[in-house]
C-alpha positions as CSV (number, residue, x, y, z in Angstrom):
1,M,-35.0,-7.2,-7.9
2,K,-34.1,-10.7,-9.4
3,P,-30.2,-11.1,-9.3
4,N,-28.8,-11.2,-13.1
5,N,-26.5,-13.9,-11.5
6,D,-27.0,-16.8,-14.2
7,A,-23.3,-16.7,-14.5
8,R,-23.3,-17.9,-18.2
9,P,-20.1,-20.1,-19.5
10,H,-17.9,-17.7,-20.4
11,S,-14.6,-18.5,-22.3
12,S,-11.9,-17.6,-19.4
13,G,-11.6,-19.6,-16.6
14,D,-11.4,-16.9,-14.5
15,G,-14.1,-15.7,-12.2
16,L,-14.8,-12.7,-10.0
17,L,-17.3,-13.3,-7.0
18,V,-17.9,-10.5,-5.4
19,V,-19.7,-10.7,-1.7
20,N,-21.9,-8.5,0.5
21,L,-23.3,-9.5,3.9
22,G,-27.2,-10.3,3.2
23,T,-30.6,-9.0,3.3
24,P,-34.4,-10.9,3.4
25,A,-36.0,-11.8,0.9
26,A,-39.3,-9.2,1.6
27,P,-40.1,-6.6,4.9
28,T,-41.8,-9.2,6.3
29,A,-41.1,-10.5,9.9
30,S,-40.9,-14.2,8.8
31,A,-38.4,-13.7,6.3
32,V,-36.7,-11.2,8.8
33,R,-36.4,-13.8,11.1
34,R,-35.1,-16.6,8.4
35,Y,-32.5,-14.2,7.7
36,L,-31.3,-13.2,11.1
37,A,-31.1,-16.6,11.9
38,E,-28.8,-17.5,9.6
39,F,-26.9,-14.4,10.1
40,L,-27.0,-14.5,14.1
41,G,-26.5,-17.9,14.3
42,D,-23.0,-17.7,12.6
43,P,-20.6,-17.7,15.3
44,R,-17.6,-15.8,13.3
45,V,-20.7,-12.7,14.3
46,V,-21.6,-14.0,17.7
47,E,-18.5,-15.7,19.5
48,L,-20.8,-17.1,22.4
49,P,-21.1,-21.1,23.2
50,R,-23.9,-22.3,20.8
51,L,-25.7,-23.9,24.4
52,L,-26.2,-20.4,25.6
53,W,-26.7,-18.4,22.8
54,Y,-29.3,-20.4,20.8
55,P,-32.3,-20.7,23.1
56,V,-31.8,-16.7,23.4
57,L,-31.7,-16.5,19.6
58,Y,-34.5,-18.4,18.6
59,G,-36.5,-17.5,22.4
60,V,-36.1,-14.3,22.7
61,I,-34.2,-12.2,19.4
62,L,-35.6,-13.4,17.0
63,P,-39.7,-13.4,17.9
64,L,-38.6,-9.5,19.5
65,R,-36.4,-8.5,16.2
66,G,-38.6,-9.6,13.3
67,M,-41.4,-7.6,13.6
68,R,-39.0,-4.5,14.6
69,S,-36.7,-5.2,11.9
70,A,-39.6,-5.6,9.1
71,A,-41.1,-2.5,10.1
72,A,-37.5,-0.9,9.5
73,Y,-36.9,-2.9,6.2
74,R,-40.7,-1.5,5.0
75,R,-39.5,2.6,5.6
76,V,-36.6,1.9,3.2
77,W,-37.9,-1.0,0.9
78,T,-38.2,-0.2,-2.9
79,D,-40.1,-1.2,-5.8
80,Q,-37.4,-3.4,-7.0
81,G,-36.3,-5.2,-3.7
82,S,-34.0,-4.7,-1.1
83,P,-32.1,-1.7,-1.4
84,L,-28.6,-3.7,-0.6
85,L,-29.1,-6.3,-2.8
86,V,-30.4,-3.5,-5.6
87,E,-27.3,-1.6,-5.0
88,S,-24.5,-4.5,-4.7
89,Q,-26.4,-5.8,-8.0
90,Q,-25.6,-2.5,-9.9
91,L,-22.5,-2.5,-8.7
92,T,-21.4,-6.1,-9.8
93,D,-23.1,-5.0,-13.0
94,G,-20.5,-2.0,-13.7
95,L,-17.9,-4.6,-12.6
96,S,-18.6,-6.9,-14.9
97,H,-18.8,-4.5,-18.4
98,A,-15.5,-3.4,-16.6
99,L,-13.9,-6.6,-16.5
100,P,-15.2,-8.4,-19.6
101,D,-12.7,-11.3,-19.2
102,M,-14.0,-12.3,-16.3
103,R,-17.2,-14.5,-15.0
104,V,-18.7,-11.7,-12.9
105,A,-21.0,-12.8,-10.4
106,L,-22.5,-11.4,-7.1
107,A,-23.5,-13.6,-4.0
108,M,-24.7,-12.8,-0.5
109,R,-23.0,-14.2,3.0
110,Y,-26.6,-14.6,4.0
111,G,-29.8,-15.2,2.2
112,E,-30.2,-15.1,-1.6
113,P,-27.8,-15.4,-3.7
114,S,-26.1,-17.7,-1.6
115,I,-22.7,-18.2,-2.4
116,P,-23.1,-22.2,-2.7
117,R,-25.6,-21.6,-5.9
118,V,-23.4,-19.0,-7.2
119,L,-20.3,-20.6,-7.4
120,S,-22.0,-23.7,-9.0
121,A,-23.7,-21.3,-11.4
122,M,-19.9,-19.7,-12.2
123,N,-18.6,-23.2,-12.5
124,S,-21.7,-24.5,-14.6
125,D,-19.1,-25.8,-17.5
126,G,-16.0,-27.1,-15.4
127,G,-14.2,-24.3,-16.7
128,L,-13.7,-22.1,-13.8
129,R,-9.7,-21.9,-12.8
130,R,-8.9,-19.4,-11.0
131,L,-11.2,-17.3,-8.7
132,F,-11.0,-14.1,-7.0
133,V,-13.2,-13.5,-4.2
134,L,-14.2,-9.6,-3.8
135,P,-15.9,-9.2,-0.1
136,L,-17.7,-5.5,-0.2
137,Y,-15.8,-4.9,3.2
138,P,-13.9,-2.2,2.7
139,Q,-12.4,-3.0,6.2
140,Y,-11.8,-5.9,7.3
141,S,-13.3,-7.8,10.2
142,A,-13.6,-11.4,11.4
143,T,-17.3,-11.0,11.8
144,T,-17.5,-10.2,7.7
145,T,-14.5,-10.7,5.6
146,A,-13.5,-13.8,7.3
147,T,-16.7,-15.2,7.4
148,V,-16.8,-15.1,3.4
149,F,-13.9,-16.8,3.6
150,D,-15.2,-19.9,5.9
151,A,-18.6,-20.0,3.3
152,V,-16.1,-20.2,0.0
153,S,-14.1,-22.8,1.4
154,E,-16.9,-24.8,2.7
155,V,-18.0,-25.1,-1.0
156,L,-14.8,-25.3,-2.8
157,R,-14.0,-28.3,-0.3
158,G,-16.7,-30.6,-2.1
159,W,-15.2,-29.7,-5.8
160,R,-13.3,-32.4,-7.4
161,R,-11.3,-29.6,-9.0
162,I,-10.7,-26.9,-6.8
163,P,-10.0,-23.2,-8.8
164,E,-6.6,-21.2,-8.1
165,L,-8.1,-18.9,-5.0
166,R,-7.1,-15.3,-4.4
167,F,-9.0,-13.4,-1.8
168,L,-9.0,-9.4,-1.0
169,A,-9.2,-8.9,2.9
170,D,-9.8,-5.5,2.9
171,Y,-8.9,-2.0,0.7
172,H,-9.7,0.4,3.1
173,D,-6.6,2.1,2.4
174,D,-6.5,1.8,-1.9
175,A,-5.7,5.0,-2.9
176,S,-8.4,4.7,-6.0
177,W,-11.1,4.0,-3.1
178,L,-10.2,7.0,-1.1
179,E,-10.0,9.1,-3.9
180,A,-13.8,8.1,-4.6
181,A,-15.2,8.1,-1.0
182,A,-13.3,11.8,-0.8
183,D,-15.3,13.0,-4.3
184,S,-18.4,11.9,-3.1
185,V,-18.4,14.4,-0.1
186,R,-17.2,17.0,-2.5
187,A,-20.1,16.2,-4.9
188,H,-22.6,16.2,-1.9
189,W,-21.0,19.3,-0.5
190,E,-21.5,21.2,-3.8
191,A,-24.6,19.5,-4.4
192,K,-26.6,20.2,-0.9
193,G,-24.4,22.5,0.5
194,R,-21.8,21.6,3.3
195,G,-22.6,21.1,7.5
196,E,-20.5,22.7,10.4
197,H,-19.4,18.7,11.0
198,L,-18.4,15.7,9.1
199,L,-19.2,12.5,10.8
200,F,-17.9,9.2,9.6
201,S,-20.4,6.6,11.0
202,F,-18.7,3.2,10.8
203,H,-20.5,0.0,11.8
204,G,-19.6,-1.3,15.5
205,L,-18.2,-4.3,16.6
206,P,-18.4,-5.7,20.6
207,Q,-15.2,-4.1,22.0
208,R,-14.0,-7.7,23.3
209,Y,-13.8,-8.8,19.4
210,A,-11.0,-5.7,18.7
211,D,-9.2,-6.8,21.8
212,A,-8.9,-10.0,20.4
213,G,-7.0,-8.7,17.6
214,D,-9.7,-7.8,14.8
215,P,-8.0,-4.8,13.1
216,Y,-11.4,-3.6,12.5
217,P,-11.3,-0.2,14.4
218,A,-7.4,0.7,13.6
219,Q,-8.6,0.1,9.6
220,C,-11.6,2.2,9.9
221,V,-9.6,5.5,12.0
222,A,-6.9,5.2,9.2
223,G,-9.4,5.5,6.2
224,A,-11.1,8.1,8.0
225,E,-8.2,9.9,8.5
226,A,-7.2,9.6,4.7
227,I,-10.4,10.9,3.6
228,A,-10.8,13.5,5.8
229,S,-7.1,14.3,4.6
230,R,-8.1,14.4,1.4
231,L,-10.9,16.9,2.0
232,G,-8.2,19.3,3.3
233,L,-10.5,18.9,6.9
234,E,-8.9,20.0,10.3
235,R,-8.8,17.6,13.6
236,R,-12.0,19.6,14.5
237,D,-14.1,19.3,11.8
238,W,-14.7,15.7,11.8
239,S,-15.5,12.7,14.2
240,L,-15.5,9.4,14.3
241,S,-18.3,6.9,15.6
242,Y,-19.9,4.0,15.6
243,Q,-23.6,2.2,14.8
244,S,-25.8,-0.5,15.3
245,R,-24.7,-1.7,18.6
246,V,-27.0,-4.3,20.6
247,G,-27.0,-5.8,23.7
248,R,-25.3,-4.9,26.8
249,E,-22.0,-5.7,26.5
250,P,-19.6,-2.7,25.7
251,W,-19.2,-2.2,22.0
252,L,-16.6,0.2,20.1
253,Q,-16.9,3.8,21.0
254,P,-18.0,6.4,20.2
255,Y,-21.3,5.8,20.2
256,T,-23.0,7.4,16.6
257,D,-26.2,8.3,18.4
258,L,-24.4,9.8,21.7
259,T,-21.9,11.3,19.6
260,L,-25.1,13.1,17.8
261,D,-26.1,13.9,20.9
262,R,-22.9,15.7,22.1
263,L,-22.7,17.6,18.7
264,A,-26.5,19.0,18.9
265,A,-25.5,19.6,22.9
266,D,-22.2,21.5,21.1
267,G,-24.4,23.8,19.1
268,V,-23.7,21.9,16.2
269,K,-27.0,23.0,14.0
270,R,-26.1,21.3,10.4
271,I,-24.0,17.8,10.4
272,D,-23.3,15.8,7.2
273,V,-22.8,11.6,7.7
274,V,-21.1,9.7,5.6
275,C,-21.0,5.9,6.4
276,P,-17.5,4.7,4.4
277,G,-17.7,0.8,5.9
278,F,-20.7,-0.2,3.5
279,A,-19.8,-0.3,0.0
280,V,-23.3,0.3,-0.9
281,D,-26.4,2.1,0.7
282,C,-28.8,-0.4,2.9
283,L,-30.8,-0.8,6.6
284,E,-28.2,0.8,8.5
285,T,-27.7,3.8,6.1
286,L,-30.7,4.4,4.7
287,E,-33.0,3.6,7.8
288,E,-30.6,3.9,10.8
289,I,-28.6,7.0,9.6
290,A,-30.7,8.9,7.5
291,I,-34.1,8.6,9.3
292,E,-33.9,6.9,12.5
293,N,-30.7,9.5,13.8
294,A,-31.7,12.0,12.1
295,E,-34.7,12.2,13.9
296,R,-33.2,12.1,16.8
297,F,-30.2,14.7,16.0
298,H,-33.6,17.6,15.5
299,E,-35.0,16.3,18.7
300,K,-31.5,17.2,20.6
301,G,-31.5,20.3,19.2
302,G,-29.9,20.0,15.3
303,E,-31.6,21.5,12.3
304,T,-30.4,19.3,9.5
305,L,-28.7,16.0,9.7
306,N,-27.6,15.3,5.6
307,Y,-26.5,11.8,4.6
308,I,-24.0,11.9,2.2
309,P,-24.8,8.2,0.2
310,C,-22.5,5.2,0.0
311,L,-20.6,4.8,-3.3
312,N,-23.3,2.8,-4.7
313,A,-22.7,1.6,-8.4
314,A,-21.1,5.2,-9.1
315,P,-18.5,5.1,-11.5
316,A,-15.6,6.1,-9.9
317,H,-16.2,3.2,-7.2
318,V,-16.6,0.8,-10.0
319,A,-13.7,1.9,-11.6
320,A,-11.7,1.7,-8.1
321,L,-12.7,-2.0,-7.5
322,A,-11.8,-3.1,-10.9
323,A,-8.2,-1.2,-10.7
324,L,-8.0,-3.1,-7.9
325,V,-9.0,-6.9,-8.9
326,R,-6.6,-6.3,-12.2
327,R,-3.8,-5.4,-10.3
328,Q,-4.4,-8.5,-8.1
329,T,-5.1,-10.6,-10.7
330,A,-2.6,-9.1,-13.1
331,D,-0.3,-12.3,-13.5
332,W,-3.2,-14.6,-14.8
333,Q,-3.3,-15.8,-18.4
334,D,-5.7,-17.1,-20.3
335,P,-5.5,-21.0,-20.7
336,D,-3.5,-21.3,-24.1
337,G,-0.6,-18.5,-22.4
338,A,-2.0,-15.1,-24.4
339,A,-2.4,-12.4,-21.6
C-alpha cells in the first residue's frame, strides 16, 4: 500500500502528525533486517552501551531474527502490504476527514513514511504554524512515546521557523477511547460468542525499565481495569499479561504464553484475547496472538482462542481520537484570528 502522505498545502497552519511504530517495507529477510537495525539501534528501545550492544545486534540478532521474522511477516502480509501500515493509514484518513481544518499525515518512527520526510511535506509551503503530535500508543513508555518526541525534535531543530508544538503523552484513561475499546469487545461477543475468560495482552517491557520509573505497566493495569469495569466483569473473569519478550532478562510479568498455559491447565476451553496497547493490528496481534499463541493454547488443552481485533479505523476509534485532538487544540485559531 502506498501511503497517502503527500500532505498538500493547506489553508490552515495547524497540523496533526499521527505516528506509529513502523514496519518493514516487505516480508523479506533483507527488509526486516534493515527495519530491525533502525528499531533495535534506538538507545531508547535497548538501553545498553552501544559498544556492547552493536556487536550483538549486527553479529547475532539481525542475522538470526531477519529470516525468522520475515517468515512471521509473510503469514500476515496482505495484498495491500503491511497490516500495520494499511490500518494506520486508514485510521489517519479517517482523522483527516474528521478534522478538515488540519493538515493530517501519517509517519512511522522506524521505516517509511519517515518522520523527517512527512514533516517536510507538511511544511512544504512554509505555512505550518502549529503542530500536534499523536503517537498511536495509548500507554506511555520511553521505548515508544518518548522516542517519537526525540525524532520530531531532531527534525524541528533544523528548521528556521519552529511551529508551536503539542505532544500527546498517552490516552490510556480517555473515556471515549475506553468506551470504544469496551464496545469492540461487546461487538465481538455478540458476533462470535463469548469465551470463558478475557485476557488483556499488552506488549512487554524489560522489568528494569519499569523499575527505573517507566509508567507503562501502571497505565496498562489502569486501562484494563477501566475496560473490564465497563464490561461489567468480575475480577475472576479476566486477566492481564505481557507478550513479545525477548532475551534472558526478566520482563514485565505475567507472560502471555505462560498465562495461556495456566488457563488451559485450569480447564479453560474457550478464551478471548484483546490487545488494547495496540492501536491497529500488526505482527504482534495477528501472528503472535491470533496464530502462534492460539496454536499453543490448543496444544496445552484449550479448544479455542478468539482474538478480538484492534480498534483499527473503526468509526468509534476515529471519533475518540478526533475528539481528543480537538480538546487538546481547542484554543488554536486561524492566523487571521478566526476560530
